[in-house]
C-alpha positions in Angstrom: -4.1 10.6 6.9 -5.1 10.5 10.6 -8.7 11.7 9.5 -9.0 8.9 7.0 -11.7 6.5 7.8 -11.9 2.8 6.6 -14.1 2.4 3.5 -12.9 -0.9 2.0 -14.5 -3.4 4.4 -11.7 -3.5 6.8 -12.0 -1.9 10.2 -15.6 -3.4 10.7 -16.7 -6.3 12.7 -16.5 -9.9 11.3 -20.4 -10.0 11.4 -20.8 -6.9 9.2 -18.0 -8.2 6.9 -20.0 -11.5 6.6 -23.2 -9.6 5.9 -21.6 -7.4 3.3 -20.0 -10.4 1.6 -23.5 -12.2 1.5 -25.0 -9.1 -0.1 -22.2 -9.1 -2.6 -22.8 -12.7 -3.5 -26.5 -11.9 -4.2 -25.6 -8.9 -6.3 -23.1 -10.9 -8.4 -25.7 -13.5 -8.9 -28.3 -11.0 -10.0 -25.8 -9.3 -12.3 -25.0 -12.5 -14.1 -28.7 -13.3 -14.6 -29.5 -9.8 -16.1 -26.4 -9.7 -18.2 -27.0 -9.5 -22.0 -24.1 -12.0 -22.6 -26.1 -14.7 -20.6 -28.1 -16.8 -23.0 -30.8 -17.1 -20.2 -30.9 -13.3 -19.5 -33.9 -12.1 -17.6 -35.4 -8.9 -16.2 -33.9 -7.4 -12.9 -37.2 -8.0 -11.2 -37.3 -11.7 -12.1 -33.7 -12.1 -11.0 -34.2 -10.4 -7.7 -37.4 -12.4 -7.0 -35.4 -15.6 -7.7 -32.5 -14.3 -5.5 -34.9 -13.7 -2.6 -35.7 -17.4 -2.5 -32.1 -18.3 -1.8 -29.8 -18.2 1.2 -26.6 -16.2 0.9 -24.0 -17.4 3.3 -26.8 -18.3 5.7 -28.7 -14.9 5.2 -32.0 -14.2 3.5 -32.8 -11.0 1.7 -36.0 -9.7 0.2 -36.3 -9.0 -3.5 -36.5 -5.2 -2.7 -33.4 -5.3 -0.6 -31.4 -7.1 -3.2 -32.5 -4.6 -5.9 -31.4 -1.7 -3.6 -28.0 -3.5 -3.0 -27.6 -4.0 -6.8 -28.0 -0.3 -7.7 -25.9 0.8 -4.6 -23.0 -1.6 -5.6 -23.1 -0.3 -9.2 -22.8 3.2 -8.1 -20.5 3.3 -5.2 -18.9 -0.1 -4.8 -18.3 -2.6 -2.0 -18.4 -0.2 0.8 -22.2 0.6 0.2 -22.9 -3.0 1.1 -21.6 -2.7 4.5 -24.4 -2.6 7.3 -25.1 1.0 8.4 -24.0 1.5 12.1 -27.0 1.3 14.5 -28.0 4.2 16.6 -28.1 2.1 19.6 -24.7 0.5 19.0 -23.0 -0.5 22.3 -26.3 -0.4 24.3 -27.6 -3.5 26.1 -29.8 -5.6 23.9 -32.6 -8.0 24.9 -30.2 -11.0 24.3 -26.7 -10.8 25.5 -23.9 -11.9 23.4 -23.3 -15.2 25.3 -27.0 -16.2 25.1 -27.0 -15.3 21.3 -23.9 -17.4 20.7 -25.5 -20.5 22.6 -28.9 -20.1 20.8 -27.3 -19.9 17.4 -25.0 -22.8 18.2 -27.8 -24.9 19.3 -29.9 -23.9 16.2 -27.2 -25.1 13.8 -26.7 -28.4 15.8 -30.5 -29.0 15.8 -32.0 -27.2 12.8 -35.2 -29.2 12.7 -36.0 -28.7 16.3 -38.9 -26.1 17.0 -37.4 -22.9 18.5 -39.7 -23.0 21.6 -38.5 -26.6 22.3 -35.0 -25.6 21.6 -35.1 -22.6 24.2 -36.8 -24.8 26.8 -34.0 -27.4 26.5 -31.3 -24.8 27.0 -33.1 -23.5 30.1 -33.5 -27.0 31.5 -29.9 -27.7 31.0 -29.1 -24.3 32.7 -27.2 -23.0 29.6 -29.4 -19.9 29.5 -31.5 -18.3 32.3 -35.4 -18.1 32.2 -37.3 -15.0 32.1 -34.4 -12.8 30.8 -35.9 -12.4 27.3 -39.0 -13.1 25.2 -39.6 -15.7 22.4 -40.0 -12.6 20.1 -36.4 -11.8 20.6 -35.3 -15.4 19.9 -37.3 -15.4 16.6 -35.8 -12.1 15.5 -32.2 -13.4 16.3 -32.8 -16.6 14.2 -34.4 -14.5 11.3 -31.5 -12.2 11.3 -29.0 -15.1 11.0 -31.0 -16.9 8.3 -32.1 -19.6 10.7 -35.7 -19.0 10.9 -38.0 -22.1 10.1 -39.0 -20.5 6.7 -35.4 -19.8 5.7 -34.2 -23.3 6.6 -37.1 -24.8 4.7 -35.9 -22.8 1.6 -32.5 -24.5 1.7 -29.1 -23.2 1.4 -27.5 -21.4 -1.5 -26.6 -23.9 -4.3 -23.7 -22.8 -6.5 -24.2 -23.1 -10.2 -22.7 -26.2 -11.8 -19.4 -25.9 -13.4 -18.9 -25.7 -17.1 -19.5 -29.0 -19.0 -18.4 -27.9 -22.5 -15.3 -26.5 -23.9 -15.3 -22.8 -23.3 -13.1 -19.6 -23.8 -13.7 -16.1 -22.6 -13.7 -13.4 -25.5 -11.1 -11.0 -24.0 -8.1 -11.1 -21.7 -8.7 -10.7 -18.0 -12.2 -11.7 -18.2 -11.5 -14.8 -16.2 -8.5 -16.0 -14.3 -8.1 -19.5 -13.0 -6.1 -20.2 -9.7 -4.6 -23.3 -8.3 -1.7 -24.7 -6.5 0.5 -27.8 -7.1 3.2 -29.5 -5.2 6.6 -28.5 -6.6 10.1 -30.1 -6.2 11.9 -30.7 -3.0 15.2 -28.8 -2.6 18.1 -29.8 -0.6 19.9 -26.6 0.7 23.7 -26.3 1.1 23.2 -27.1 4.9 21.4 -30.3 3.9 18.0 -29.1 4.9 15.0 -30.5 2.7 12.5 -27.8 1.4 9.3 -29.0 0.1 7.9 -26.4 -2.3 4.3 -25.4 -3.6 3.7 -23.6 -6.8 0.7 -21.0 -6.7 -0.3 -19.9 -10.1 -2.9 -17.8 -12.1 -3.8 -18.4 -15.7 -5.8 -16.2 -18.1 -8.5 -18.1 -19.8 -8.4 -16.2 -23.0 -4.7 -16.0 -23.8 -3.4 -18.8 -21.6 -0.9 -16.2 -20.2 0.2 -16.8 -16.7 -0.2 -13.4 -15.0 2.0 -14.5 -12.2 3.2 -17.7 -10.4 5.6 -18.3 -7.7 7.0 -21.3 -5.6 6.7 -21.1 -1.7 7.9 -23.2 1.2 4.3 -23.3 2.6 0.8 -23.3 1.5 -1.0 -20.6 3.5 -3.4 -18.0 2.2 -0.7 -15.3 2.4 1.2 -17.1 -0.4 -1.8 -17.0 -2.8 -2.5 -13.4 -1.9 1.1 -12.4 -2.6 0.9 -14.1 -6.2 -2.6 -12.3 -6.7 -1.1 -8.9 -5.7 1.7 -9.2 -8.1 -0.3 -10.5 -11.0 -2.8 -7.6 -10.6 0.0 -5.1 -10.2 1.6 -6.4 -13.6 -1.3 -7.6 -15.7 -4.2 -5.5 -14.5 -7.5 -6.4 -12.6 -9.4 -9.4 -13.8 -13.3 -9.6 -14.0 -13.7 -13.0 -12.4 -11.3 -15.3 -10.3 -12.1 -19.1 -10.5 -10.7 -21.4 -7.8 -11.2 -24.8 -6.3 -12.7 -25.2 -2.7 -9.2 -25.4 -0.9 -8.9 -23.7 2.4 -6.6 -21.2 0.9 -9.1 -20.0 -1.6 -12.0 -19.9 0.8 -10.6 -17.4 3.4 -12.6 -14.2 4.2 -9.7 -11.9 3.6 -9.6 -13.1 0.0 -13.3 -12.5 -0.5 -12.9 -8.9 0.9 -10.0 -8.2 -1.4 -11.9 -9.5 -4.4 -15.0 -7.4 -3.4 -12.9 -4.2 -3.0 -11.4 -4.7 -6.5 -14.7 -5.6 -8.1 -13.5 -9.1 -8.9 -16.3 -11.9 -8.9 -14.9 -14.8 -6.9 -16.2 -18.2 -8.1 -15.5 -21.7 -6.9 -15.6 -24.9 -8.8 -17.8 -27.9 -7.5 -16.1 -30.5 -5.5 -14.7 -33.3 -7.7 -15.1 -31.1 -10.8 -11.4 -30.9 -11.8 -12.3 -30.9 -15.4 -13.6 -27.4 -15.0 -10.1 -26.1 -14.4 -8.6 -28.1 -17.1 -6.5 -25.3 -18.6 -4.5 -24.6 -15.5 -4.2 -28.4 -14.9 -2.7 -28.5 -18.4 -0.3 -25.6 -17.6 0.8 -27.4 -14.5 1.6 -30.5 -16.6 3.7 -28.4 -18.8 5.6 -26.9 -15.9 6.3 -30.3 -14.6 7.6 -31.8 -17.9 9.2 -28.7 -19.6 10.6 -26.8 -16.6 10.9 -29.0 -13.4 12.2 -31.9 -15.6 15.2 -30.0 -16.4 16.2 -29.5 -12.8 17.5 -33.1 -12.7 20.3 -31.9 -15.0 21.0 -28.6 -13.3 19.7 -28.9 -9.7 18.5 -25.9 -7.6 19.2 -25.6 -3.8 17.7 -22.3 -2.9 14.0 -21.2 -3.2 15.0 -17.7 -4.6 17.1 -19.4 -7.4 14.2 -21.7 -8.2 11.7 -18.8 -8.7 14.3 -16.8 -10.7 14.7 -19.8 -13.1 11.0 -20.3 -13.4 10.1 -16.7 -14.1 12.9 -16.8 -16.9 11.3 -19.9 -18.4 7.8 -18.5 -18.1 8.5 -15.3 -19.9 11.0 -16.6 -22.5 9.7 -20.0 -23.2 6.1 -20.5 -22.3 4.7 -17.1 -23.0 6.5 -17.1 -26.4 5.6 -20.6 -27.6 2.8 -21.5 -29.9 -0.3 -23.1 -28.6 -2.2 -25.7 -30.5 -5.5 -24.8 -28.5 -5.2 -21.2 -29.9 -4.6 -22.0 -33.6 -0.8 -21.5 -32.9 -1.0 -18.1 -31.4 1.4 -17.1 -28.6 0.1 -16.3 -25.0 2.0 -13.0 -24.8 1.0 -11.7 -28.2 -2.8 -12.8 -27.7 -2.9 -11.1 -24.3 -1.5 -7.8 -25.7 -3.8 -7.8 -28.8 -6.6 -6.4 -26.6 -4.5 -4.4 -24.1 -7.1 -1.6 -24.4 -9.7 -3.4 -22.6 -7.6 -4.3 -19.6 -8.7 -2.8 -16.4 -5.6 -1.2 -14.9 -4.4 -2.0 -11.3 -4.7 0.8 -8.7 -1.6 2.8 -7.6 1.0 0.6 -6.0 0.3 2.1 -2.5 -3.4 1.9 -2.7 -3.1 -1.8 -4.1 -0.9 -2.6 -1.1 -3.3 -1.3 1.4 -6.2 -3.5 -0.1 -4.2 -6.5 0.4 -3.3 -5.9 4.1 -4.6 -8.4 6.6 -6.4 -7.2 9.8 -6.3 -8.5 13.3 -8.1 -7.1 16.4 -5.9 -6.8 19.4 -6.0 -5.2 23.0 -2.9 -3.2 23.7 -0.9 -4.6 26.7 0.1 -2.6 29.7 3.6 -2.1 28.2 2.0 -0.6 25.2 2.7 -3.5 22.9 0.6 -5.9 20.7 1.6 -9.5 19.5 1.0 -10.3 15.8 2.1 -13.8 14.7 4.5 -14.3 17.6 6.1 -10.9 17.2 5.7 -7.8 19.4 5.2 -4.3 18.1 5.6 -1.1 20.1 2.6 1.4 20.2 2.1 4.8 21.7 1.5 4.7 25.4 -1.8 6.4 25.0 -3.4 3.3 23.5 -2.8 1.1 26.6 -5.9 -1.1 27.4 -7.6 -0.1 24.2 -8.7 -2.4 21.4 -7.0 -1.6 18.1 -7.1 -2.9 14.5 -3.8 -4.2 13.4 -3.3 -4.2 9.6 -0.2 -5.8 8.2 1.5 -7.9 5.4 2.2 -11.4 6.8 5.3 -11.7 4.5 6.7 -8.3 5.6 6.3 -8.0 9.3 9.0 -5.3 10.0 6.1 -2.8 10.7 2.3 -2.7 11.1 -0.4 -0.1 10.7 -2.4 0.7 13.9 -6.1 1.9 13.6 -8.4 2.9 16.5 -12.1 3.5 16.1 -11.6 3.3 12.2 -9.0 5.9 12.2 -5.2 5.5 11.4 -3.1 6.1 14.5 0.5 5.2 13.7 2.9 2.8 12.0 4.2 0.5 14.8 7.7 -1.1 14.6 9.1 -4.1 16.0 9.7 -4.0 19.8 13.4 -3.5 20.5 13.9 -4.2 24.4 17.5 -3.5 24.5 17.2 0.0 22.8 14.4 0.8 25.5 16.7 -0.3 28.1 19.4 2.2 26.9 17.0 5.0 26.5 15.3 4.6 29.8 16.2 7.4 32.3 18.5 6.4 35.2 15.9 7.4 37.8 13.4 4.9 36.5 15.8 1.9 36.8 15.5 -0.5 39.7 18.2 -2.7 41.1 
């Protein structure tokens, strides 16, 4: 395991991840345009030419590059979209990181200002030094980040409009809808009020709920936990459709979907009608499940989820739906079980959902993650490492150094270290 290198988009810089996700967005858009199921299907050459006129997360790609990304992704998956490591990586470039950051920030703040005028203004205000670089370097920097004059004139990427007619996918797991609603407020035995949120997924074809769960918070880790369990139990969907909430826009979710070959789509703002089916599901939860809690109150979150899952499997999934000609979600989902893409093995799936943070190892050979300290091998003191972890299970974390697995680090136990410390190393 120590010789395993990262090939799933983790362990690389944020800029490389952003570039790979931009390429992935272009590939998905082209794939939809050339799909035979698309009424306006077109040739690959036409689709790549149209894609080259758009900006993808602020980046601009040529038609030839998009075509190369398209075939590379089809053959070997998301890892082939990650930028190749430069031969001169780590060497000093014409523009320092600080100068690049200031140039890009100024360009974003004043997109219509000429680049020469922008640089002169930064020099006059002593934000950057004169004579340390050429304007050619500035132009290359702006072009690389999709901020050249031509790229800005082309306009940003405009997502397609949401559906305006009633629709239904032909098979299960072709489309999952995701959303969050506010749940009931629980009062624990100690008198503490717990405000709950329900994260849920809904299969468009069968109306089956792959998984849903109540949480006491609404962070991205809550939705990722629901998505993980849904994929483990119901297989991998082709597409995931969400709104534009902060939880559904996090970069980690994009990476997880890219590695699992899930196309992630977002509804247009103020277009709630495009997620009408999951909104209808939430209304049913409120009236048929949460409404009964008045007669039999719940005081703990675990008890609430246990009751909800029982209602989901025995009531909702087994009830007839008028919108599906009286069919039941569970039976309709299983009717085409042979087309469902199975989930990866449990361990592989778990690793794909791990979050990653870059940390520098302290002098006492520890790193801090979400307020908790983990103890590492002393050989890593002063080094930068990648820490991969599950936010909901912080008993131990994975430590990677230079894209190689090093160890499983456990929580720091200072009292244990004090007992194990040799007497001659102790001080009064």
